[in-house]
C-alpha positions as CSV (number, residue, x, y, z in Angstrom):
1,M,-13.9,-38.4,33.0
2,L,-13.4,-40.1,29.8
3,R,-14.6,-43.4,31.1
4,T,-17.9,-41.6,32.2
5,I,-18.4,-40.3,28.7
6,F,-17.9,-43.7,27.1
7,M,-20.3,-45.3,29.7
8,I,-23.0,-42.8,28.9
9,G,-22.6,-43.2,25.1
10,L,-22.8,-47.1,25.6
11,F,-25.9,-46.9,27.6
12,A,-27.3,-44.5,25.0
13,L,-26.4,-47.1,22.2
14,A,-28.0,-49.9,24.2
15,G,-31.3,-47.9,24.9
16,L,-31.5,-47.1,21.2
17,F,-31.0,-50.8,20.4
18,V,-33.6,-51.9,22.9
19,L,-36.1,-49.2,21.7
20,R,-35.5,-50.4,18.0
21,L,-36.3,-53.9,18.9
22,A,-39.4,-53.0,21.2
23,F,-40.9,-50.9,18.3
24,G,-40.0,-53.3,15.7
25,L,-42.2,-56.1,17.6
26,F,-44.9,-53.9,18.5
27,G,-44.9,-52.5,15.0
28,F,-45.7,-56.0,13.8
29,L,-48.4,-56.4,16.3
30,F,-50.0,-53.1,15.7
31,A,-50.0,-53.9,11.9
32,M,-51.7,-57.2,12.7
33,L,-54.3,-55.4,15.0
34,L,-55.1,-52.8,12.2
35,T,-55.7,-55.8,9.6
36,L,-57.9,-57.4,11.9
37,L,-59.8,-54.4,12.7
38,V,-60.3,-53.4,8.9
39,L,-61.5,-57.0,8.4
40,A,-64.0,-56.8,11.4
41,V,-65.2,-53.3,9.9
42,K,-65.7,-54.8,6.4
43,I,-67.7,-57.8,7.8
44,A,-70.0,-55.5,9.8
45,L,-70.7,-53.1,6.8
46,V,-71.6,-56.4,4.8
47,G,-73.9,-57.2,7.6
48,V,-75.6,-54.0,7.9
49,V,-76.1,-53.9,4.1
50,I,-77.8,-57.3,4.2
51,Y,-79.7,-56.4,7.1
52,L,-80.9,-53.1,5.5
53,L,-82.0,-55.2,2.4
54,I,-84.0,-57.7,4.5
55,R,-85.7,-54.9,6.2
56,I,-86.5,-53.1,3.0
57,F,-87.9,-56.4,1.4
58,S,-89.2,-58.3,4.2
59,P,-89.9,-56.3,7.4
60,A,-91.3,-59.2,9.2
61,T,-88.2,-61.2,8.8
62,A,-86.2,-58.2,10.0
63,R,-88.3,-58.0,13.1
64,K,-87.8,-61.7,14.0
65,L,-84.1,-61.2,13.4
66,R,-84.0,-58.0,15.6
67,E,-86.1,-60.0,18.3
68,R,-83.8,-63.0,18.0
69,W,-80.6,-60.8,18.7
70,S,-81.6,-58.1,20.9
71,G,-84.7,-59.2,22.6
72,S,-88.3,-57.7,22.1
73,S,-88.2,-54.3,20.7
74,A,-89.9,-51.5,22.9
75,V,-91.4,-49.8,19.7
């Protein structure tokens, strides 16, 4: 009976150790993923702002860019 209680406790501690180790590693990977995602969003926003400025000041150039990257427009 006492041996069973100690074994359950030992497995519980081992499980907690494995969870701590796993979430520590996944936490690092998750933080890296979020950092890359934030960087990608910033780059996309800069691209959108540049495209909008080109579209306002030079519509022909914006049309050429749109055709180059997405094919001919239907409009």
